[in-house]
N, CA, C and O atoms as a MOPAC input file, in Angstrom:
PM7 MOZYME 1SCF
protein

 N    -98.32900 1    21.64800 1  -116.31100 1
 C    -98.51600 1    21.58000 1  -115.20500 1
 C    -98.12400 1    20.72100 1  -114.09300 1
 O    -99.13700 1    20.24800 1  -113.57900 1
 N    -96.71100 1    20.20700 1  -113.33400 1
 C    -96.43500 1    19.62500 1  -112.42500 1
 C    -96.99300 1    19.31700 1  -110.74600 1
 O    -96.55500 1    19.98700 1  -109.81100 1
 N    -97.87000 1    18.36300 1  -110.58300 1
 C    -97.53800 1    17.61300 1  -109.41700 1
 C    -96.40700 1    17.43400 1  -108.52100 1
 O    -95.36100 1    17.85100 1  -109.01900 1
 N    -96.27000 1    16.85600 1  -107.14500 1
 C    -95.46700 1    16.74000 1  -106.19900 1
 C    -95.93000 1    16.55800 1  -105.49100 1
 O    -96.79100 1    17.30200 1  -105.02300 1
 N    -95.49900 1    15.14400 1  -104.90900 1
 C    -96.11700 1    14.10900 1  -103.68100 1
 C    -95.20800 1    15.37800 1  -102.64400 1
 O    -94.01200 1    15.64200 1  -102.51800 1
 N    -96.63300 1    16.01200 1  -101.95900 1
 C    -96.12100 1    17.01900 1  -100.33900 1
 C    -94.98200 1    16.70000 1   -99.43100 1
 O    -95.02500 1    17.54900 1   -98.54100 1
 N    -94.54100 1    16.34000 1   -99.34000 1
 C    -93.20100 1    15.10200 1   -98.48900 1
 C    -91.79700 1    15.03100 1   -99.08300 1
 O    -90.71700 1    14.81400 1   -98.53400 1
 N    -92.17500 1    15.32400 1  -100.62000 1
 C    -90.78000 1    16.03900 1  -101.48600 1
 C    -90.31300 1    17.27800 1  -101.15800 1
 O    -89.19900 1    17.70300 1  -100.85100 1
 N    -91.66000 1    17.89200 1  -101.31900 1
 C    -91.30200 1    19.45600 1  -101.14900 1
 C    -90.30200 1    19.88300 1  -100.99500 1
 O    -89.47400 1    20.57600 1  -101.58600 1
 N    -90.55700 1    18.98600 1   -99.36700 1
 C    -90.17200 1    19.51900 1   -97.66000 1
 C    -91.11800 1    19.53200 1   -96.59400 1
 O    -90.71800 1    19.58900 1   -95.43100 1
 N    -92.95000 1    19.46100 1   -97.01100 1
 C    -93.83000 1    19.76100 1   -96.14300 1
 C    -94.00000 1    18.45200 1   -94.80900 1
 O    -93.97300 1    17.28400 1   -95.19900 1
 N    -94.08200 1    18.58500 1   -94.06300 1
 C    -94.23800 1    17.53900 1   -92.87400 1
 C    -94.99600 1    17.08200 1   -93.15700 1
 O    -95.78300 1    18.01800 1   -93.30400 1
 N    -95.72500 1    15.86300 1   -93.51100 1
 C    -97.10100 1    15.89700 1   -93.44700 1
 C    -96.86000 1    13.91500 1   -93.86900 1
 O    -97.83500 1    13.32300 1   -94.33000 1
 N    -95.69700 1    13.23900 1   -93.66900 1
 C    -95.96500 1    12.15000 1   -93.39000 1
 C    -96.64700 1    11.41700 1   -91.94600 1
 O    -96.99500 1    11.85800 1   -90.85100 1
 N    -96.63100 1    10.21200 1   -92.52300 1
 C    -97.19400 1     9.38700 1   -91.19500 1
 C    -96.10400 1    10.16300 1   -89.39900 1
 O    -96.55400 1    10.21000 1   -88.25400 1
 N    -94.79400 1    10.58900 1   -89.85200 1
 C    -94.65900 1    10.60000 1   -88.40400 1
 C    -94.30200 1    12.09400 1   -88.58700 1
 O    -93.09300 1    12.32000 1   -88.62900 1
 N    -94.84900 1    12.79400 1   -88.66300 1
 C    -94.75000 1    13.90400 1   -88.66000 1
 C    -93.76800 1    14.65900 1   -89.55000 1
 O    -93.64100 1    15.88100 1   -89.47200 1
 N    -93.28600 1    14.12500 1   -90.14300 1
 C    -91.82900 1    15.06000 1   -91.20700 1
 C    -91.78200 1    14.77400 1   -92.54200 1
 O    -92.91200 1    14.56200 1   -92.98300 1
 N    -91.01700 1    14.69600 1   -93.26100 1
 C    -90.73400 1    14.80700 1   -94.69300 1
 C    -89.88100 1    14.47100 1   -95.89800 1
 O    -88.70300 1    14.77500 1   -95.71100 1
 N    -90.04300 1    14.12400 1   -96.65800 1
 C    -88.69000 1    13.64200 1   -97.02500 1
 C    -88.16700 1    14.28500 1   -98.58300 1
 O    -88.11500 1    13.83700 1   -99.72900 1
 N    -87.73500 1    15.91300 1   -97.74400 1
 C    -87.47500 1    17.05900 1   -98.86400 1
 C    -85.74500 1    16.42300 1   -99.92200 1
 O    -84.68400 1    15.97600 1   -99.48600 1
 N    -86.08800 1    16.61600 1  -100.97600 1
 C    -85.84400 1    15.86000 1  -102.25900 1
 C    -84.84200 1    17.29500 1  -102.73000 1
 O    -85.73700 1    17.99300 1  -103.20500 1
 N    -83.52700 1    18.14600 1  -102.88000 1
 C    -83.19900 1    19.13100 1  -102.50300 1
 C    -82.80400 1    19.16700 1  -104.14500 1
 O    -82.81000 1    20.34400 1  -104.50600 1
 N    -82.42800 1    18.16200 1  -105.37300 1
 C    -82.27200 1    18.02300 1  -106.23800 1
 C    -83.11100 1    18.06400 1  -106.50800 1
 O    -82.91300 1    18.94900 1  -107.34000 1
 N    -84.63600 1    17.77400 1  -106.63300 1
 C    -85.50600 1    18.16000 1  -107.04600 1
 C    -85.82500 1    19.14700 1  -106.94500 1
 O    -85.94000 1    19.68200 1  -108.04800 1
 N    -86.09400 1    19.84700 1  -106.03900 1
 C    -86.22400 1    21.82700 1  -105.74200 1
 C    -85.69000 1    22.15600 1  -106.77200 1
 O    -86.49400 1    22.26600 1  -107.69700 1
 N    -84.22600 1    22.45500 1  -107.13100 1
 C    -83.78500 1    22.69000 1  -107.57200 1
 C    -83.85600 1    22.26200 1  -109.23400 1
 O    -82.98700 1    22.79100 1  -109.92700 1
 N    -84.83800 1    21.33100 1  -109.94100 1
 C    -85.18800 1    20.95800 1  -111.27400 1
 C    -86.10000 1    21.84900 1  -111.28900 1
 O    -86.14000 1    22.67500 1  -112.20100 1
 N    -87.22300 1    21.83900 1  -110.02200 1
 C    -88.23200 1    22.47700 1  -110.46300 1
 C    -88.15100 1    23.71800 1  -110.25100 1
 O    -89.32600 1    24.04400 1  -110.08200 1
 N    -87.43800 1    24.75200 1  -110.13600 1
 C    -86.64600 1    25.65000 1  -109.39000 1
 C    -87.81700 1    27.07600 1  -110.36500 1
 O    -87.44600 1    26.85200 1  -111.51700 1
 N    -88.54300 1    27.87900 1  -110.45100 1
 C    -89.69600 1    29.01600 1  -111.20100 1
 C    -90.76900 1    28.10100 1  -111.91800 1
 O    -91.60900 1    28.65300 1  -112.62800 1
 N    -90.77800 1    26.69100 1  -111.76000 1
 C    -92.03600 1    26.07400 1  -112.06200 1
 C    -93.57200 1    26.00200 1  -111.32600 1
 O    -93.75300 1    25.14500 1  -110.46200 1
 N    -94.39800 1    26.70500 1  -111.61100 1
 C    -95.89000 1    26.80200 1  -110.72800 1
 C    -96.15000 1    24.38800 1  -110.35800 1
 O    -96.50000 1    23.44600 1  -111.06900 1
 N    -95.84400 1    24.49900 1  -109.35800 1
 C    -96.39300 1    23.48600 1  -109.07100 1
 C    -97.54400 1    23.24200 1  -107.68300 1
 O    -97.53900 1    24.07200 1  -106.77400 1
 N    -98.54100 1    21.98500 1  -107.63700 1
 C    -99.01800 1    21.35500 1  -107.36400 1
 C    -98.66100 1    20.65900 1  -106.10100 1
 O    -97.75400 1    20.06500 1  -106.68400 1
 N    -98.55100 1    20.11600 1  -104.64900 1
 C    -98.35000 1    20.11300 1  -103.85400 1
 C    -99.64200 1    18.90700 1  -103.79100 1
 O   -100.74200 1    18.89500 1  -104.34300 1
 N    -98.86100 1    17.75700 1  -102.71000 1
 C    -99.62700 1    16.75100 1  -102.80000 1
 C    -99.67600 1    15.85600 1  -101.92500 1
 O    -98.68500 1    15.13000 1  -101.84700 1
 N   -100.75900 1    15.62200 1  -101.04200 1
 C   -100.34100 1    14.27700 1  -100.25300 1
 C   -101.77600 1    13.72700 1   -99.54600 1
 O   -102.21400 1    14.17900 1   -98.48800 1
 N   -102.54800 1    12.44900 1  -100.50200 1
 C   -103.78900 1    12.14000 1  -100.33500 1
 C   -103.47700 1    11.40700 1   -98.64600 1
 O   -104.60800 1    11.36600 1   -98.16200 1
 N   -102.67500 1    10.94700 1   -97.79100 1
 C   -102.59100 1     9.90600 1   -97.06400 1
 C   -103.75100 1    12.07300 1   -95.49400 1
 O   -104.71500 1    12.30700 1   -94.76500 1
 N   -102.65700 1    12.65100 1   -96.01000 1
 C   -102.35500 1    14.25100 1   -94.84900 1
 C   -104.14300 1    14.55000 1   -94.76300 1
 O   -104.75100 1    14.75900 1   -93.71300 1
 N   -104.78000 1    14.50300 1   -96.20100 1
 C   -105.95600 1    15.18400 1   -96.26100 1
 C   -106.95400 1    13.95100 1   -95.77300 1
 O   -108.17100 1    14.10500 1   -95.66100 1
 N   -106.34300 1    12.85300 1   -95.53100 1
 C   -107.65000 1    12.00300 1   -94.73100 1
 C   -107.37600 1    11.53500 1   -93.47800 1
 O   -108.10000 1    10.90600 1   -92.70700 1
 N   -105.83000 1    12.05100 1   -93.31900 1
 C   -105.46400 1    11.39000 1   -91.87700 1
 C   -104.69300 1    12.55800 1   -90.85400 1
 O   -104.40500 1    12.33900 1   -89.67700 1
 N   -104.44800 1    13.76300 1   -91.54100 1
 C   -103.84200 1    14.31200 1   -90.84200 1
 C   -101.76300 1    14.07000 1   -90.90200 1
 O   -101.07100 1    13.19500 1   -91.42400 1
 N   -101.46300 1    15.12300 1   -90.22400 1
 C    -99.68500 1    14.57900 1   -89.84500 1
 C    -99.35600 1    15.30700 1   -88.11400 1
 O    -99.45400 1    16.48300 1   -87.76200 1
 N    -98.95800 1    14.10800 1   -87.31700 1
 C    -98.36200 1    12.62200 1   -87.69600 1
 C   -100.00200 1    11.96900 1   -87.81800 1
 O   -101.06200 1    12.54900 1   -87.58200 1
 N    -99.81700 1    10.86400 1   -88.17400 1
 C   -101.13300 1     9.64000 1   -87.68500 1
 C   -100.08700 1     8.40000 1   -88.28900 1
 O    -98.87100 1     8.34400 1   -88.47500 1
 N   -101.65600 1     7.08500 1   -88.56400 1
 C   -101.39200 1     6.27400 1   -88.40600 1
 C   -100.46600 1     5.82300 1   -89.29500 1
 O   -100.79400 1     6.35100 1   -90.35700 1
 N    -99.52600 1     5.17300 1   -89.47500 1
 C    -99.21200 1     4.31600 1   -91.22300 1
 C   -100.17200 1     3.10500 1   -91.74100 1
 O   -100.87500 1     2.22900 1   -91.23600 1
 N    -99.77600 1     3.58500 1   -93.12100 1
 C   -101.04400 1     2.14600 1   -94.00700 1
 C   -100.28800 1     1.48900 1   -94.22900 1
 O    -99.13400 1     1.83100 1   -94.48700 1
 N   -100.64100 1     0.52100 1   -94.20100 1
 C    -99.56300 1    -0.92500 1   -95.30000 1
 C   -100.49400 1    -1.34100 1   -96.39800 1
 O   -101.61500 1    -0.96200 1   -96.06100 1
 N   -100.53100 1    -1.82100 1   -97.31600 1
 C   -101.07700 1    -2.71200 1   -98.61500 1
 C   -101.55600 1    -4.00600 1   -97.84900 1
 O   -101.21100 1    -4.17900 1   -96.68000 1
 N   -102.27500 1    -4.82300 1   -98.44900 1
 C   -102.94400 1    -5.40000 1   -98.07100 1
 C   -103.23300 1    -6.63000 1   -99.51900 1
 O   -102.99800 1    -6.17200 1  -100.63700 1
 N   -103.52400 1    -7.51300 1   -99.46700 1
 C   -103.76100 1    -8.16100 1  -100.95600 1
 C   -104.73600 1    -9.44700 1   -99.69300 1
 O   -104.17600 1   -10.28400 1   -98.98500 1
 N   -106.66000 1    -9.12300 1   -99.80600 1
 C   -106.94900 1    -9.54200 1   -99.22700 1
 C   -108.15600 1    -9.57400 1   -99.99800 1
 O   -108.86400 1    -8.57700 1  -100.14000 1
 N   -108.55100 1   -11.31300 1  -100.77800 1
 C   -109.76900 1   -11.57300 1  -101.45700 1
 C   -109.00900 1   -11.48100 1  -102.86500 1
 O   -109.53000 1   -12.08000 1  -103.80600 1
 N   -107.90300 1   -10.82700 1  -103.06800 1
 C   -107.44800 1   -10.71600 1  -104.58800 1
 C   -107.93100 1    -9.52700 1  -104.72000 1
 O   -108.45600 1    -9.06600 1  -105.73400 1
 N   -107.73400 1    -8.90300 1  -103.50400 1
 C   -107.60800 1    -7.26700 1  -103.87300 1
 C   -106.51900 1    -6.01100 1  -102.97400 1
 O   -106.32600 1    -5.76200 1  -101.78300 1
 N   -106.14700 1    -5.61100 1  -103.89700 1
 C   -105.73200 1    -5.12900 1  -103.17400 1
 C   -106.20400 1    -3.62200 1  -101.87500 1
 O   -106.73800 1    -2.66700 1  -102.43700 1
 N   -106.03100 1    -3.49300 1  -100.50300 1
 C   -106.89400 1    -2.96500 1  -100.01300 1
 C   -105.45100 1    -1.57100 1   -99.00200 1
 O   -104.31000 1    -1.99600 1   -98.82500 1
 N   -105.74500 1    -0.38900 1   -98.61100 1
 C   -105.17400 1    -0.22200 1   -97.48800 1
 C   -105.67500 1     0.20500 1   -95.81900 1
 O   -106.66900 1     0.66100 1   -95.25400 1
 N   -104.33700 1    -0.25200 1   -95.48400 1
 C   -105.13700 1    -1.10800 1   -94.13400 1
 C   -104.71600 1     0.70800 1   -92.77100 1
 O   -104.29000 1     1.83700 1   -93.01300 1
 N   -105.07200 1     0.13600 1   -91.73100 1
 C   -103.73900 1     1.48200 1   -90.87000 1
 C   -103.38400 1     0.47100 1   -90.06400 1
 O   -104.15900 1    -0.42800 1   -89.73900 1
 N   -102.08600 1     0.56700 1   -89.66100 1
 C   -101.53000 1     0.34400 1   -89.27400 1
 C   -102.22700 1    -0.44200 1   -87.35100 1
 O   -102.35100 1    -1.55700 1   -86.84400 1
 N   -102.52000 1     1.23400 1   -86.88500 1
 C   -102.95100 1     0.63800 1   -85.42500 1
 C   -104.90000 1     0.22500 1   -85.19400 1
 O   -105.38200 1    -0.63200 1   -84.45300 1
 N   -105.76000 1     1.36200 1   -86.28700 1
 C   -107.03900 1     0.76200 1   -86.30000 1
 C   -107.72300 1     0.27500 1   -86.88800 1
 O   -108.94900 1     0.36200 1   -86.96800 1
 N   -106.10600 1    -1.04300 1   -88.00700 1
 C   -107.01100 1    -2.21600 1   -89.04900 1
 C   -107.37200 1    -1.53800 1   -89.82300 1
 O   -106.82900 1    -1.76100 1   -90.90500 1
 N   -108.55400 1    -0.20900 1   -89.84300 1
 C   -109.03600 1     0.84600 1   -90.60300 1
 C   -108.32600 1     0.43700 1   -91.68100 1
 O   -107.12300 1     0.24100 1   -91.85700 1
 N   -109.97400 1     0.27700 1   -92.87100 1
 C   -110.12600 1     0.07900 1   -94.66900 1
 C   -109.82600 1     1.29800 1   -94.47800 1
 O   -110.16500 1     1.79100 1   -93.40200 1
 N   -109.23800 1     1.97500 1   -95.28200 1
 C   -109.06500 1     3.68500 1   -96.19500 1
 C   -108.95200 1     3.52200 1   -97.26300 1
 O   -107.97700 1     4.10200 1   -97.74200 1
 N   -109.61900 1     2.87700 1   -98.02900 1
 C   -109.37800 1     2.13100 1   -99.85800 1
 C   -110.35500 1     3.19200 1   -99.96100 1
 O   -109.92100 1     4.15000 1  -100.60100 1
 N   -111.56800 1     3.32800 1   -99.52200 1
 C   -112.42500 1     4.07500 1  -100.46300 1
 C   -111.89400 1     5.66000 1  -100.31100 1
 O   -111.64700 1     6.55300 1  -101.12100 1
 N   -111.84800 1     5.55000 1   -98.92700 1
 C   -110.79900 1     7.24600 1   -98.59100 1
 C   -110.38500 1     7.54800 1  -100.07500 1
 O   -110.79700 1     8.13900 1  -101.07300 1
 N   -109.25500 1     6.74400 1   -99.60300 1
 C   -107.80700 1     7.39500 1  -101.31900 1
 C   -108.46400 1     7.47100 1  -102.28000 1
 O   -108.60400 1     8.62000 1  -102.69900 1
 N   -109.25300 1     6.20500 1  -103.17600 1
 C   -110.12900 1     6.49700 1  -104.02400 1
 C   -110.56700 1     8.01700 1  -103.75400 1
 O   -110.17600 1     9.12400 1  -104.12200 1
 N   -111.35500 1     7.62000 1  -103.10900 1
 C   -112.41600 1     9.37400 1  -102.96400 1
 C   -111.33400 1    10.77900 1  -102.96500 1
 O   -111.87800 1    11.84100 1  -103.26800 1
 N   -109.83100 1    10.82000 1  -102.63800 1
 C   -109.41500 1    11.14700 1  -102.62200 1
 C   -108.64900 1    11.88700 1  -103.59500 1
 O   -108.21600 1    13.03900 1  -103.62900 1
 N   -108.59300 1    10.66100 1  -104.56100 1
 C   -108.04500 1    10.82700 1  -106.18800 1
 C   -108.84000 1    11.32600 1  -106.81600 1
 O   -108.53800 1    12.15500 1  -107.67500 1
 N   -109.86100 1    11.03100 1  -106.61300 1
 C   -111.14300 1    11.62700 1  -107.35700 1
 C   -111.23700 1    12.83100 1  -107.43000 1
 O   -111.19900 1    13.49900 1  -108.46300 1
 N   -111.40100 1    13.30600 1  -106.06400 1
 C   -111.69600 1    14.80700 1  -105.73200 1
 C   -110.12200 1    16.11400 1  -106.37400 1
 O   -110.21100 1    17.30000 1  -106.69100 1
 N   -108.84900 1    15.17500 1  -106.33200 1
 C   -107.52600 1    15.69500 1  -106.81500 1
 C   -107.75900 1    15.94200 1  -108.53600 1
 O   -107.41200 1    16.94500 1  -109.15900 1
 N   -108.43700 1    14.74000 1  -109.08100 1
 C   -108.66600 1    14.94000 1  -110.20700 1
 C   -109.68400 1    16.01100 1  -110.85600 1
 O   -109.72100 1    16.23300 1  -112.06700 1
 N   -110.46200 1    16.61400 1  -109.95100 1
 C   -111.42200 1    17.04700 1  -109.92200 1
 C   -111.06300 1    18.57900 1  -110.30300 1
 O   -111.55500 1    19.56200 1  -110.85600 1
 N   -109.76300 1    18.09800 1  -109.58000 1
 C   -109.72000 1    20.37100 1  -109.51400 1
 C   -108.35800 1    20.54100 1  -110.11900 1
 O   -107.88200 1    21.67500 1  -110.17600 1
 N   -107.79100 1    19.66400 1  -110.50700 1
 C   -106.87800 1    19.20900 1  -111.87200 1
 C   -106.66100 1    18.32600 1  -112.77300 1
 O   -106.02400 1    17.28000 1  -112.90000 1
 N   -107.60300 1    19.24600 1  -113.60100 1
 C   -108.34000 1    17.91600 1  -114.78400 1
 C   -106.86600 1    18.13800 1  -115.44100 1
 O   -106.46900 1    17.34300 1  -116.29200 1
 N   -105.94300 1    19.40600 1  -114.96000 1
 C   -104.33000 1    19.19400 1  -116.74100 1
 C   -102.99800 1    18.88900 1  -115.94500 1
 O   -102.33300 1    19.92100 1  -116.03500 1
 N   -102.36200 1    18.03300 1  -115.27100 1
 C   -101.74800 1    17.98600 1  -115.12700 1
 C   -100.55400 1    16.79100 1  -116.03500 1
 O   -100.59300 1    15.57500 1  -116.22400 1
 N    -99.73900 1    17.68900 1  -116.35400 1
 C    -98.86300 1    16.83400 1  -117.18900 1
 C    -97.14400 1    15.94900 1  -116.52400 1
 O    -96.29300 1    15.40700 1  -117.22900 1
 N    -97.14200 1    16.07700 1  -115.24800 1
 C    -96.47400 1    15.62300 1  -114.86700 1
 C    -96.78000 1    15.55600 1  -113.44700 1
 O    -97.50200 1    16.32100 1  -112.80800 1
 N    -96.00400 1    14.33200 1  -112.95400 1
 C    -95.65700 1    14.08500 1  -111.58100 1
 C    -94.89100 1    13.21400 1  -110.82100 1
 O    -94.69100 1    12.03900 1  -111.12900 1
 N    -94.32700 1    13.93900 1  -109.52900 1
 C    -93.14700 1    13.36300 1  -109.23500 1
 C    -93.77100 1    12.56000 1  -107.82000 1
 O    -93.81400 1    13.38300 1  -106.90600 1
 N    -94.22400 1    11.30800 1  -107.41400 1
 C    -93.94900 1    10.44300 1  -106.97200 1
 C    -93.49600 1    10.33000 1  -105.44000 1
 O    -92.40600 1    10.90100 1  -105.41800 1
 N    -93.81100 1     9.84200 1  -104.04600 1
 C    -93.17900 1     9.33400 1  -103.77500 1
 C    -92.25200 1     8.07700 1  -103.04100 1
 O    -92.58800 1     7.74600 1  -101.90300 1
 N    -91.25500 1     7.47800 1  -103.59600 1
 C    -91.33400 1     5.98700 1  -103.79700 1
 C    -91.47600 1     5.11000 1  -102.15400 1
 O    -91.36700 1     5.61600 1  -101.03700 1
 N    -91.75500 1     3.63800 1  -102.52100 1
 C    -92.35300 1     3.32200 1  -101.36800 1
 C    -93.71100 1     3.93300 1  -100.68000 1
 O    -94.36700 1     3.30300 1   -99.85100 1
 N    -93.92800 1     4.80800 1  -100.98600 1
 C    -95.58800 1     5.05000 1  -100.34500 1
 C    -96.49500 1     4.52600 1  -101.04200 1
 O    -96.72100 1     4.75700 1  -102.23000 1
 N    -97.53400 1     3.17400 1   -99.73800 1
 C    -98.20100 1     2.97600 1  -100.06400 1
 C    -99.95800 1     3.33600 1  -101.10700 1
 O   -100.83200 1     2.69900 1  -101.69500 1
 N    -99.50400 1     5.13300 1  -100.67800 1
 C   -100.19300 1     5.83500 1  -101.51900 1
 C    -99.86000 1     6.92600 1  -103.07000 1
 O   -100.50700 1     7.77100 1  -103.69000 1
 N    -98.46400 1     6.28900 1  -103.18900 1
 C    -97.92700 1     7.58200 1  -104.28200 1
 C    -96.80300 1     6.09400 1  -104.96500 1
 O    -96.61600 1     6.06700 1  -106.18200 1
 N    -96.35000 1     5.31500 1  -104.34000 1
 C    -95.36500 1     4.81200 1  -105.04600 1
 C    -95.78800 1     4.42600 1  -106.97400 1
 O    -96.75500 1     3.82200 1  -107.43900 1
 N    -95.10800 1     4.79900 1  -107.37900 1
 C    -95.81000 1     4.18900 1  -108.70200 1
 C    -95.06300 1     2.37500 1  -109.03800 1
 O    -95.72700 1     1.57000 1  -109.69100 1
 N    -93.88200 1     2.06000 1  -108.56600 1
 C    -93.51000 1     0.47700 1  -108.88500 1
 C    -93.30500 1     0.16500 1  -107.52300 1
 O    -93.99600 1    -0.78900 1  -107.16600 1
 N    -92.63700 1     0.61700 1  -106.70300 1
 C    -91.94000 1     0.25600 1  -104.65000 1
 C    -92.50100 1    -0.08400 1  -103.81200 1
 O    -91.95200 1    -0.61400 1  -102.84600 1
 N    -93.92800 1     0.12600 1  -103.90600 1
 C    -95.04400 1    -0.11900 1  -103.02600 1
 C    -95.37200 1    -1.29500 1  -102.66500 1
 O    -96.19000 1    -2.01400 1  -103.24000 1
 N    -94.56800 1    -1.62700 1  -101.40900 1
 C    -94.89400 1    -3.37000 1  -100.34700 1
 C    -96.08300 1    -3.94000 1  -100.45100 1
 O    -96.92600 1    -3.05300 1  -100.31500 1
 N    -96.57000 1    -4.95400 1  -100.62000 1
 C    -97.93800 1    -5.47400 1   -99.71300 1
 C    -97.53700 1    -6.53700 1   -99.11100 1
 O    -96.44000 1    -7.09100 1   -99.17400 1
 N    -98.57100 1    -6.83800 1   -98.45300 1
 C    -98.64800 1    -8.23700 1   -97.86000 1
 C    -99.79100 1    -8.70600 1   -97.88400 1
 O   -100.83400 1    -8.16400 1   -98.24900 1
 N    -99.54700 1   -10.10700 1   -97.35000 1
 C   -100.61000 1   -11.05900 1   -96.96200 1
 C   -101.74500 1   -10.83600 1   -96.15400 1
 O   -102.22500 1    -9.70500 1   -96.23400 1
 N   -102.27300 1   -11.61600 1   -95.42000 1
 C   -103.33500 1   -11.18900 1   -94.02100 1
 C   -102.76500 1   -11.91000 1   -93.30800 1
 O   -103.46000 1   -12.81500 1   -92.84700 1
 N   -101.56500 1   -11.88000 1   -92.96100 1
 C   -100.25600 1   -12.79900 1   -92.07600 1
 C    -99.45500 1   -11.88100 1   -91.92200 1
 O    -98.49500 1   -12.20800 1   -91.22300 1
 N    -99.44300 1   -10.53800 1   -92.39900 1
 C    -98.24700 1    -9.39900 1   -92.57100 1
 C    -96.90100 1   -10.30000 1   -93.22700 1
 O    -95.79300 1   -10.07900 1   -92.74000 1
 N    -97.03700 1   -11.30200 1   -94.32500 1
 C    -95.84400 1   -11.34000 1   -94.77500 1
 C    -95.57000 1   -10.47200 1   -96.56200 1
 O    -96.52900 1   -10.16000 1   -97.26800 1
 N    -94.82100 1   -10.34900 1   -96.77300 1
 C    -94.19600 1    -9.44800 1   -97.54900 1
 C    -95.00700 1   -10.26900 1   -99.28700 1
 O    -94.63400 1   -11.42500 1   -99.48800 1
 N    -95.57800 1    -9.92000 1   -99.90600 1
 C    -95.85300 1   -10.41300 1  -101.23600 1
 C    -95.09200 1   -10.30400 1  -102.31000 1
 O    -94.64100 1   -11.01900 1  -103.20500 1
 N    -95.07200 1    -8.74600 1  -101.81800 1
 C    -94.73600 1    -8.17500 1  -103.47500 1
 C    -94.24100 1    -6.81700 1  -102.71400 1
 O    -94.91700 1    -6.32600 1  -101.80900 1
 N    -92.95100 1    -6.22400 1  -103.17400 1
 C    -93.04600 1    -5.10000 1  -102.79700 1
 C    -92.05000 1    -3.92900 1  -104.41900 1
 O    -91.13100 1    -3.11700 1  -104.52600 1
 N    -92.86000 1    -4.49000 1  -105.11700 1
 C    -92.88300 1    -3.57400 1  -106.43300 1
 C    -93.90300 1    -3.26600 1  -107.21200 1
 O    -93.90800 1    -3.41800 1  -108.43300 1
 N    -95.19300 1    -2.63400 1  -106.26400 1
 C    -97.00700 1    -2.68700 1  -106.76100 1
 C    -96.66500 1    -0.91000 1  -106.12300 1
 O    -95.97800 1    -0.27300 1  -105.32500 1
 N    -98.09100 1    -0.74300 1  -107.52900 1
 C    -98.33200 1     0.72700 1  -107.12600 1
 C    -99.08200 1     0.96000 1  -105.62500 1
 O    -99.66900 1     0.28000 1  -104.78400 1
 N    -98.73300 1     2.17100 1  -105.81000 1
 C    -99.29100 1     2.79500 1  -104.39400 1
 C   -100.83700 1     2.93000 1  -105.20900 1
 O   -100.90800 1     2.95100 1  -106.43800 1
 N   -102.53300 1     3.05100 1  -103.94100 1
 C   -103.64700 1     2.94200 1  -104.50300 1
 C   -104.09700 1     4.84500 1  -104.98000 1
 O   -105.09800 1     4.99900 1  -105.67900 1
 N   -103.49300 1     5.78900 1  -104.65000 1
 C   -103.70300 1     6.82500 1  -105.05700 1
 C   -103.12100 1     7.12200 1  -106.56700 1
 O   -103.66500 1     7.79200 1  -107.44500 1
 N   -101.23700 1     6.09300 1  -106.64300 1
 C   -101.50000 1     6.37500 1  -107.86100 1
 C   -101.80500 1     5.71000 1  -108.62200 1
 O   -101.16700 1     6.02700 1  -109.62600 1
 N   -102.77700 1     4.45900 1  -108.94400 1
 C   -103.12600 1     3.90100 1  -109.54100 1
 C   -103.96200 1     4.47000 1  -110.12200 1
 O   -103.87300 1     4.56200 1  -111.34700 1
 N   -104.93000 1     4.97400 1  -109.49900 1
 C   -106.12600 1     5.58400 1  -109.74700 1
 C   -105.93300 1     7.27900 1  -110.46500 1
 O   -106.80100 1     7.87100 1  -111.10600 1
 N   -104.29900 1     7.88800 1  -110.06800 1
 C   -103.76900 1     9.36900 1  -111.26600 1
 C   -103.63700 1     8.60100 1  -112.53900 1
 O   -103.93000 1     9.24900 1  -113.54400 1
 N   -103.09000 1     6.80000 1  -112.80600 1
 C   -102.25300 1     6.58000 1  -114.27800 1
 C   -103.53400 1     6.51100 1  -114.50300 1
 O   -103.68400 1     7.34700 1  -115.39400 1
 N   -104.64000 1     6.02600 1  -114.25900 1
 C   -105.69500 1     5.89300 1  -115.12100 1
 C   -106.14100 1     7.08600 1  -115.68100 1
 O   -106.44100 1     7.25200 1  -116.86300 1
 N   -106.18200 1     8.15800 1  -114.51900 1
 C   -106.81500 1     9.17900 1  -115.68700 1
 C   -106.00100 1    10.02900 1  -116.35700 1
 O   -106.29600 1    10.57200 1  -117.42200 1
 N   -105.06000 1    10.14800 1  -115.80800 1
 C   -103.71700 1    10.84800 1  -116.85500 1
 C   -102.89900 1     9.93600 1  -117.54100 1
 O   -101.93600 1     9.27500 1  -117.15300 1
 N   -103.51600 1    10.02800 1  -118.74300 1
 C   -102.49400 1     8.69700 1  -119.40800 1
 C   -101.83100 1     9.41100 1  -119.91300 1
 O   -100.77000 1     8.99100 1  -119.45200 1
 N   -101.39900 1    10.66600 1  -120.88500 1
 C   -100.42700 1    11.40300 1  -121.07000 1
 C    -99.55800 1    11.53700 1  -120.35000 1
 O    -98.41200 1    11.39900 1  -120.77800 1
 N    -99.85700 1    11.93300 1  -118.66900 1
 C    -99.03000 1    12.40200 1  -118.04400 1
 C    -97.58200 1    11.39700 1  -117.58000 1
 O    -97.56000 1    10.23000 1  -117.18900 1
 N    -96.68400 1    12.16100 1  -117.75600 1
 C    -95.06600 1    11.74900 1  -117.27600 1
 C    -95.22500 1    11.11100 1  -115.69200 1
 O    -96.10100 1    11.69300 1  -115.05200 1
 N    -94.77200 1    10.40100 1  -115.21700 1
 C    -94.74400 1    10.06900 1  -113.57800 1
 C    -93.58600 1     9.63600 1  -113.78300 1
 O    -93.19000 1     9.13500 1  -114.83500 1
 N    -92.79400 1     9.84700 1  -112.51400 1
 C    -91.68900 1     9.86100 1  -111.82800 1
 C    -91.20600 1     9.44800 1  -110.36100 1
 O    -91.17300 1    10.30600 1  -109.47800 1
 N    -90.91100 1     8.40800 1  -110.16200 1
 C    -90.93500 1     7.73300 1  -108.35100 1
 C    -89.53000 1     8.36500 1  -108.42200 1
 O    -88.59400 1     8.14700 1  -109.19200 1
 N    -89.65600 1     9.14200 1  -107.47600 1
 C    -88.11400 1    10.05800 1  -106.40600 1
 C    -88.40500 1     9.32800 1  -104.51300 1
 O    -87.65500 1     9.66800 1  -103.59800 1

């Protein structure tokens, strides 16, 4: 079973209401059963405010750019829901630079919005990697 960031499949689920369709990926997965996912659209819909990662008191949190709301707990809850409904995934294709889905390219800021890390894992991806220890993770 393969799970893919929905925006890579061409679904308009990004914060700006658009997608990041990856035609090369679509050719690679042709005829395979795919589970699309987007943790942010399930929480906030699309279009929506952007989410950024901040390191506050030693902890990485997901904060809404306009509301300043902390979405970290909702992203964790969404990860648990996804895991519960999809216990057996072999491969994940994750969206690069996403504060939720990045495997090694999420940006993290300090409280003053200074970039302190641009090679971090997204919050949703962090939980998936803990649960799906044997799965293959690919960042696109």
